[in-house]
Each structure stands twice: as C-alpha cells, then as structure tokens.
C-alpha positions in Angstrom: 0.0 0.0 -0.1 1.3 3.4 -1.2 0.3 7.2 0.5 -2.9 8.5 1.6 -4.1 11.9 1.0 -6.6 13.6 2.5 -8.5 15.6 0.0 -10.4 18.7 0.3 -11.8 20.1 -2.9 -14.9 22.1 -4.4 -16.2 21.7 -8.0 -17.9 24.0 -10.0 -19.8 23.9 -13.4 -18.0 25.5 -16.2 -17.9 26.2 -20.2 -15.1 26.6 -22.3 -15.7 30.1 -22.2 -15.4 30.3 -18.3 -13.4 32.8 -17.2 -12.0 32.8 -13.8 -12.0 36.2 -11.5 -9.1 37.7 -9.7 -8.3 35.7 -6.8 -5.8 37.6 -5.7 -8.4 39.6 -4.1 -8.9 36.6 -2.0 -7.6 37.4 1.7 -4.2 35.3 1.8 -3.7 34.9 -1.9 -0.8 36.9 -3.1 -0.6 35.3 -6.7 -2.0 33.3 -9.0 0.9 31.3 -10.4 0.2 29.5 -14.0 1.4 25.8 -13.6 0.7 24.4 -17.1 -1.4 22.1 -18.8 -1.5 18.1 -18.2 -3.3 15.4 -20.3 -4.6 13.0 -17.8 -6.2 9.4 -19.1 -7.9 7.6 -16.4 -10.2 4.4 -16.3 -12.4 3.9 -13.6 -13.0 0.3 -12.1 -16.2 -0.9 -10.4 -18.6 -4.2 -10.0 -20.4 -4.4 -13.4 -23.6 -3.4 -11.2 -21.5 -0.4 -10.1 -21.3 -1.2 -6.3 -18.5 1.2 -5.7 -20.2 4.2 -7.4 -23.4 3.6 -5.3 -21.4 4.4 -2.1 -19.5 7.3 -3.7 -16.2 5.5 -3.9 -14.1 5.7 -6.9 -11.0 3.6 -8.2 -9.2 4.5 -11.1 -6.0 4.1 -13.0 -4.7 7.1 -14.1 -1.6 8.1 -16.4 -0.4 11.8 -17.2 0.1 14.3 -14.6 2.3 14.5 -11.4 0.5 11.6 -9.5 -0.1 9.0 -12.4 -0.7 5.5 -10.6 -4.1 3.9 -9.3 -6.1 5.9 -6.8 -9.0 5.0 -4.4 -10.9 7.4 -3.2 -13.1 7.1 0.1 -15.6 9.5 1.0 -15.2 11.3 4.5 -17.5 14.1 4.5 -19.0 16.4 1.7 -16.0 17.5 -0.4 -13.7 15.8 1.7 -12.3 12.4 0.5 -9.3 10.0 1.4 -7.1 9.3 -1.7 -5.0 5.7 -1.1 -2.5 5.7 -4.0 -0.6 2.7 -5.3 1.9 2.7 -8.1 0.7 1.7 -11.9 0.6 -2.1 -12.4 -1.9 -3.8 -15.2 -4.4 -5.2 -12.5 -6.1 -3.4 -9.7 -3.2 -3.7 -6.7 -4.3 -6.2 -4.2 -4.2 -3.8 -1.1 -7.0 -1.5 -2.9 -9.0 -4.4 -3.9 -8.9 -5.7 -0.2 -10.0 -2.3 1.1 -13.2 -2.3 -1.2 -13.6 -6.2 -0.7 -16.7 -5.8 1.9 -18.6 -3.9 -1.1 -17.1 -6.0 -3.8 -18.0 -9.2 -2.4 -16.1 -11.4 -4.7 -17.3 -9.7 -7.7 -14.7 -8.7 -10.3 -13.6 -5.1 -10.7 -13.7 -4.1 -14.4 -13.3 -0.9 -16.3 -16.5 0.9 -16.3 -15.6 4.4 -17.7 -12.4 6.1 -19.3 -12.1 9.8 -18.7 -9.7 11.9 -20.8 -9.0 15.4 -19.4 -7.4 18.4 -20.6 -6.4 20.3 -17.2 -4.8 23.9 -17.0 -3.6 23.8 -13.6 -3.0 27.3 -11.4 -1.6 27.7 -7.9 -2.8 29.9 -5.2 -0.2 31.0 -3.3 0.7 33.2 -0.3 3.2 36.2 0.0 5.8 33.9 0.6 5.2 31.5 -2.2 4.0 28.8 -0.1 0.7 26.7 -2.1 -2.5 27.5 -0.6 -4.7 25.6 -3.1 -4.7 24.5 -6.6 -7.2 25.7 -8.9 -8.1 23.7 -12.1 -9.8 24.3 -15.5 -11.1 20.8 -16.9 -12.1 19.6 -20.3 -13.5 16.5 -19.9 -14.2 13.6 -22.4 -16.2 10.4 -20.8 -16.5 7.0 -22.6 -18.7 4.2 -21.0 -17.1 1.1 -21.4 -20.3 -1.1 -20.6 -24.0 -1.0 -21.2 -23.2 -0.4 -24.7 -21.3 2.5 -24.2 -21.9 6.0 -24.7 -20.3 9.5 -24.5 -20.3 13.0 -23.0 -18.3 16.0 -22.8 -18.0 18.8 -20.5 -15.9 21.5 -18.4 -15.5 22.0 -14.6 -13.3 23.8 -12.2 -12.0 22.1 -9.0 -10.2 24.2 -6.4 -8.3 21.9 -3.9 -7.0 23.0 -0.7 -3.0 22.4 -0.4 -2.0 19.7 2.1 -2.4 21.0 5.8 -4.3 24.3 4.4 -6.9 26.0 6.2 -10.5 25.1 5.0 -11.7 28.6 5.4 -9.8 29.8 2.4 -12.2 27.3 0.3 -15.0 29.2 1.7 -13.4 32.5 0.8 -12.5 31.5 -3.0 -16.2 30.1 -3.1 -17.6 33.5 -2.1 -15.6 34.9 -5.1 -16.3 32.3 -7.6 -20.1 32.7 -6.8 -19.8 36.2 -7.1 -18.4 35.7 -10.7 -21.2 33.4 -11.6 -19.8 30.2 -10.9 -22.1 27.5 -9.5 -21.3 24.2 -7.3 -21.3 21.0 -9.3 -24.6 19.2 -9.0 -22.7 15.8 -8.7 -19.8 14.8 -6.4 -17.2 13.7 -8.8 -16.4 13.3 -12.4 -17.1 9.5 -12.3 -20.7 10.6 -10.9 -21.2 12.7 -13.7 -20.0 10.2 -16.4 -22.1 7.8 -15.4 -25.3 10.0 -15.3 -24.5 11.4 -18.5 -23.5 8.1 -20.3 -25.9 5.5 -19.4 -27.4 4.0 -16.5 -26.2 5.5 -13.4 -25.5 3.4 -10.2 -28.8 2.4 -8.2 -29.0 4.2 -4.9 -31.7 3.4 -2.7 -34.2 6.1 -1.8 -34.2 6.7 2.4 -37.7 5.3 3.2 -40.3 7.4 5.3 -40.3 6.9 8.9 -44.2 6.1 9.6 -44.5 2.8 10.9 -42.2 1.0 13.8 -41.0 -1.1 11.3 -39.6 2.0 9.2 -37.9 3.4 12.0 -36.0 0.0 12.9 -35.0 -0.7 9.3 -33.8 2.8 9.1 -31.5 2.2 12.0 -30.2 -1.3 10.7 -29.5 0.4 7.6 -27.5 3.2 9.3 -25.6 0.3 11.3 -24.9 -1.4 8.1 -23.3 1.5 6.3 -21.2 2.0 9.4 -20.1 -1.3 9.6 -19.1 -1.2 5.9 -17.4 2.3 6.3 -15.2 1.0 9.2 -14.3 -2.4 7.6 -12.2 0.1 5.4 -11.0 1.9 8.3 -9.7 -1.0 9.9 -8.2 -2.4 7.1 -6.3 0.8 6.8 -5.3 0.5 10.7 -7.1 4.0 11.4 -7.4 5.2 14.8 -10.5 3.7 17.1 -11.7 2.3 13.9 -11.9 -1.4 15.4 -13.8 0.2 18.6 -16.0 1.6 16.2 -16.7 -1.2 14.2 -17.5 -3.4 17.1 -19.8 -0.8 18.1 -21.8 -0.9 15.2 -22.1 -4.6 15.2 -23.5 -4.4 19.0 -25.8 -1.9 17.9 -27.3 -4.2 15.3 -27.3 -7.2 17.3 -29.1 -4.8 19.9 -31.9 -3.8 17.5 -32.5 -7.1 16.7 -32.8 -8.5 20.5 -34.8 -5.4 21.5 -37.2 -5.2 18.3 -38.5 -9.0 18.0 -42.0 -7.4 18.0 -40.8 -5.9 15.1 -38.6 -8.2 13.1 -39.1 -11.8 13.6 -36.4 -13.6 15.6 -36.4 -16.7 13.4 -34.7 -14.7 10.9 -32.7 -12.3 12.9 -31.5 -14.9 15.5 -29.0 -16.4 13.3 -27.8 -13.0 11.9 -27.1 -11.8 15.8 -25.3 -15.0 16.6 -22.9 -14.3 13.6 -22.3 -10.3 14.8 -21.7 -11.9 18.3 -18.8 -13.7 16.9 -17.6 -10.7 14.8 -17.8 -8.6 17.7 -15.7 -11.1 19.7 -13.2 -11.5 17.3 -12.7 -7.6 16.8 -12.6 -7.7 20.7 -9.5 -9.4 21.1 -7.0 -6.6 20.0 -9.3 -3.9 21.2 -9.5 -4.8 24.6 -6.3 -5.9 25.2 -5.3 -2.2 24.0 -7.5 -0.8 26.5 -6.2 -2.9 29.3 -2.6 -2.0 28.0 -3.0 1.5 28.2 -4.7 1.5 31.7 -2.0 -0.4 33.3 0.8 1.5 31.7 -1.2 5.0 33.0 -1.6 3.4 36.5 2.1 2.7 36.2 3.2 6.1 35.4 1.7 7.4 38.7 3.7 5.1 40.6 6.7 7.3 42.2 10.2 6.2 40.8 11.4 5.4 44.2 8.5 2.4 44.5 9.0 1.2 40.9 11.0 -2.0 42.0 12.5 -4.1 39.4 12.0 -4.1 35.5 8.3 -3.1 35.6 8.3 -1.2 32.0 10.0 -4.0 30.5 7.7 -6.7 32.1 4.5 -4.8 30.8 6.2 -4.7 27.5 6.8 -8.3 27.3 3.4 -9.3 29.0 1.4 -7.2 26.4 3.8 -8.0 23.4 2.9 -11.9 23.9 -0.8 -11.3 24.1 -1.2 -9.3 21.3 1.1 -11.3 19.0 -0.5 -11.6 15.6 -3.8 -9.9 16.8 -3.9 -7.5 13.6 -3.2 -10.4 11.5 -6.0 -12.3 13.0 -8.1 -9.1 12.6 -7.6 -9.0 8.9 -8.1 -12.9 8.4 -11.7 -12.5 9.8 -12.4 -9.6 7.5 -11.2 -11.6 4.5 -13.0 -14.7 5.6 -16.0 -16.3 3.8 -17.8 -16.3 7.0 -17.5 -12.6 7.6 -18.9 -11.9 3.7 -21.5 -14.4 4.6 -22.7 -12.2 7.1 -22.8 -9.1 5.3 -24.9 -11.0 2.6 -27.4 -12.2 5.5 -27.8 -8.6 6.2 -28.2 -7.4 2.9 -30.6 -10.1 2.6 -32.4 -9.1 5.8 -32.8 -5.6 4.8 -33.8 -6.4 0.9 -36.6 -8.6 2.3 -37.2 -7.9 6.4 -39.1 -10.4 8.2 -41.9 -8.1 9.4 -44.2 -8.8 12.2 -47.6 -7.4 12.7 -46.2 -5.0 15.3 -44.0 -3.5 12.4 -46.9 -1.6 10.7 -48.1 -0.2 14.0 -47.5 3.2 15.7 -44.0 3.5 16.3 -44.1 5.6 19.5 -46.2 2.7 21.0 -44.1 -0.1 19.8 -40.8 1.4 20.8 -41.8 2.8 23.9 -42.8 -0.9 25.1 -39.4 -2.1 23.7 -37.3 0.8 25.6 -39.5 0.2 28.4 -38.6 -3.6 28.6 -34.8 -3.1 28.2 -35.2 -0.7 31.2 -37.0 -3.2 33.2 -33.9 -6.0 32.8 -31.5 -3.2 33.3 -33.5 -2.4 36.9 -33.7 -5.6 38.1 -29.9 -6.7 37.1 -28.9 -3.5 39.1 -30.8 -4.6 42.1 -29.6 -8.1 42.3 -26.2 -6.7 41.9 -26.5 -4.1 45.0 -28.2 -6.7 47.0 -25.1 -8.8 47.2 -22.0 -9.0 49.0 -18.6 -7.5 47.5 -16.8 -10.3 45.8 -16.5 -12.4 42.5 -20.4 -13.1 42.3 -21.1 -9.4 42.7 -18.6 -8.5 40.3 -20.3 -10.8 37.4 -23.7 -9.5 38.4 -22.3 -6.0 37.8 -20.7 -7.2 34.5 -24.2 -8.6 33.7 -25.9 -5.2 34.5 -23.5 -3.5 32.6 -24.4 -5.6 29.3 -28.0 -4.9 30.1 -27.5 -0.9 30.4 -25.6 -0.9 27.0 -28.7 -2.6 25.0 -31.1 0.0 27.1 -29.1 2.7 26.0 -29.2 1.6 22.2 -32.6 1.0 22.1 -33.3 4.4 23.5 -31.2 5.8 21.0 -32.8 3.8 18.1 -36.1 5.0 19.4 -35.0 8.6 19.5 -36.3 9.6 16.3 -40.0 8.4 17.0 -39.7 9.1 20.8 -37.9 12.4 21.1 -36.6 13.8 24.5 -37.9 11.0 26.7 -35.6 8.9 24.7 -32.6 11.1 24.4 -33.1 11.6 28.3 -32.8 7.9 29.0 -30.2 7.3 26.7 -27.7 10.1 28.3 -28.4 8.4 31.8 -28.2 4.8 30.8 -24.7 5.7 29.1 -23.8 7.1 32.6 -24.5 3.8 34.1 -23.0 2.1 31.6 -19.6 4.0 32.1 -19.7 3.4 35.8 -20.3 -0.4 35.6 -17.6 -0.4 32.6 -15.1 1.5 34.8 -15.8 -1.3 37.3 -15.6 -4.3 35.2 -12.1 -2.8 33.7 -11.0 -2.7 37.2 -11.9 -6.4 37.4 -9.9 -7.1 34.5 -7.2 -5.0 35.3 -6.7 -7.3 38.8 -6.6 -10.4 36.9 -4.1 -8.7 34.6 -1.8 -7.3 37.7 -2.2 -10.8 39.6 -0.6 -12.3 36.3 2.1 -10.0 36.0 3.0 -10.6 39.7 3.0 -14.1 39.3 5.4 -14.0 36.4 7.7 -11.4 38.1 7.9 -13.5 40.9 8.9 -16.3 38.8 11.5 -14.7 37.1 12.9 -13.5 40.5 11.6 -10.1 40.1 10.0 -7.4 42.6 6.2 -8.3 42.4 5.7 -5.0 44.8 4.4 -2.6 42.2 1.9 -5.1 40.8 0.6 -5.6 44.2 0.5 -1.9 44.7 -1.7 -1.4 41.7 -3.3 -4.2 42.6 -4.8 -2.5 45.8 -5.7 1.1 44.0 -7.9 -1.2 41.4 -9.4 -2.9 44.3 -10.3 0.8 45.6 -11.2 2.0 42.3 -13.7 -0.6 41.8 -15.1 -0.3 45.2 -15.5 3.5 44.6 -17.6 2.6 41.5 -19.9 0.4 43.5 -20.6 3.2 45.9 -21.2 5.4 42.8 -23.7 3.2 41.2 -27.0 3.9 43.4 -26.4 7.4 42.9 -25.8 7.3 39.2 -28.8 4.8 38.9 -31.1 6.9 40.8 -31.0 9.8 38.2 -32.2 7.2 35.5 -35.7 8.2 34.4 -38.4 6.6 31.9 -40.9 9.7 32.2 -42.5 10.2 29.2 -42.3 6.6 27.9 -44.9 4.9 29.7 -47.7 3.8 27.6 
C-alpha cells in the first residue's frame, strides 16, 4: 500500500468560455501562478452493477500529470475524501481491492468508464510563495465502457486545498467564484457525472419514510450496516479507533434485533445476531488488550520512581507483546473470511426482504416505547440484584451483566429517539452514565486479573512483585468506589414520558 492523501476540494460547473475571476482579491492569496497544462487519461473500475459508485467510492488507474498511478477515493464528508495511492500496474493492486472487498463481495472489478481530460492548473500562493490551493480547469471527455457505451463532454473547475491548508480559504474562494457567476457542481465527482450522462447510473436506494415502527427499525439497521462497511475499510487501513467503532456497529445491530423482536421475526434475525456476536468477539481481542494495556501503563506512570522496584516497564511490554502477537493479522484474516462475507450478505438479504411482524405496521411511538421499557426493566432487575449481593466475585459478575443490559437499553433508546424524542434522548444519556460506571468497574476487575498474572510472572522470574501488588490494591479501591457511585447514578435514570 502506498500513500494516503486527504483531499479537500470544491467543484464548479463551467464551459470552455468560463473565465476565472481575479483570486488575488481573496484574503491571503498573493499570486496566482500558471502551472501549465496536463493531459490525463483515467480508467475507472467497479463491479458490473456499480457497487462502488453507489456508495461514492472511486477506483481508477490514471496516467499523465504528476500523480500517475492507481487511486482509491473514500468519502469522509461532503467535499472531503481520502485518496489512497498505489503505483501503476496492469491489474487492480491487491491492497486496494482488499479495501473495497466488503463492497464487492468477490465480484470482479472491471473497467466501466474512461475519462480523458485536459487540465489547466493554477497555483494560489501566499506572499512567501507557499501553496495555498490548486485551481484546475478541466475539459473532460467521458466514454462508457459497459452498457453498450456512450459518451459525454463537459468542462468544470476544481479548487483543491493544499496539504495542511485552512479550509476557510475554500470558503473565501467559493464566495469569489459565486460572485463571478460560477455555481457548484450538481454531482460530487467526475465519475458520477460520467455515469449519469453516458448510460445507466448506479442504483441508490431512496431513504424510506419513518411512518411505522418497522420503518424506524429498518432505518436504524441500514445506518449501522453502512457504518459497519465504512469501518471495514478503516480497520484495514489501521485507522485510530476503527476497530472499536466497527465493534460498536455490530453491537448496535445485534441490540436492535434483540430489542425489536416484536417488529422483526427472531427466527430470521437470531442467526444473524449470532454471527454479529462472533464478529464483535473477534474484533474485541485486539481492542480489549489495547484498552487494558493503556490502563496499566497509565497506572504505572503514577507510581513514584522510588517505588518502581524491578524492571516493571520491560515486564509490562513483554506481557503485552505476548498477548497481542498476531492480533492485527487475525483481525484482517477475519475480514477476509467467507464467514464474514456471508454475514454481510445475510444483512443485505434481511434489508432487501425484511422479516416484519404485525407490530411493524403500528405506531412507532407505542411499539418502540414498549421495547425500551422492557430493556429498562431488565437493567433495573440486574442492578437491584447486584447491589443486594455482598462484595466479591459473584457481585462482580452480576455488575458486569448489569452493564451489558444498560448498554442494550441505551442502544434501544437511541434507536427509538427519532420516534420518541426527548424522553428517549434523556434515557439514553442516563443509561450511558450507568454504563460508564459499570464499565469502569469491569475494567478494574479485568485489570486486577492482569496485575495478578504480572505479579506471578515477576515472582517466577525472580523480580519484585511489589508494584503489581500496589496497583492491584488501587484497582480494588477503584472498583469499590464505582460500586458506591452506582446507586446515585442509577437513581437519576428516569423513564418519564415513555410509559404507555
């Protein structure tokens, strides 16, 4: 895999007669430097049914200009994309193909459009000659390579922010261009326009309304499915927090299936939920160890130097390395597995033909309120049971079960928020606080197990185990503090406004 570049740009409609106004009147722009003209030839690849284009992803092989090679562009936000580059090769580079594997599901990537452009480039620079942005005037000829062919021609203007530039500059340039009569492009990319004008464009599902309980639940499932696919590429790129966020999407999906059994038939959703549980477990191996390692490292940093007896940092590094060895490779292997692709296919099939029950056609406020209240009652019972127990291992287990129930109730409230409004929002916020306290408690339990293991290893190696015992005591105190905090935090939880 080669370089990744964050592309922030604006596109404008143009003709061959369009004149760019004087941009030195934009604050910060000292000069506009002519950087010449380049001839670009790009072939865009996609599945025959245009799965990448349907989700605003573009994969191309381009020659000409200063960045010839393979480019995969992933949407980040309107006008913002990450461009992942790879050297020129005859076939689609394996690394790029893997990044879109969750979208293609094994379908071949074939040439679908060829774009040949004549690009006039101007650099917007400051008083020191530093590049602020690049303005390109493109004359484009598009040729459809599928569906019997078709051609189109147009002109457009792009303004792309320089690396590390201030996005406010684009706002200022936009204001100047609009004042001169230019208008933003209707479509987000050249490929989107080419597909629109040369044949059948990609099929994109129209967002359904939210009139029934089924509408709300399916909309939530679609949102989490989209997040799952987006984070698939992020995990493959080893982006920060991506594994955690992908795991959250799997949990939200599973929670929706479990909480909304009156809406979706569990005989269809239970098998999918089981596979989601498997995926979350696989993703959690690396994530849980990462969180634990950070907790122990932070705790170790608070111990005075005079009390750090023995090679404690080295011991922690070796212990962590042994537990994380091969974890990233295992995660990627899971994402490349037929089991994972089958799960994605099952989710697609469920959305294409949802197994709706009679309650799906009913008023969402009543149906979803009942589901949320049922999840709330489960949390209440588990919290009450845990608080009635004596401190110890059994109580720790009971508190962990209460935590899982609180997370499910929070997700259910968030799902229902579009239908139930403020009461659901308030409940989700309070449940998140309960989840935080119980999560901190569980983290202290896991940390104590790890510290005991570290102490045993240190003792066996002839090292002092003092520091690990010290931290163990601190974690015991932290866990006890969370237990004392729980009744007050739980007392703030309210289902007012949700009762039928």
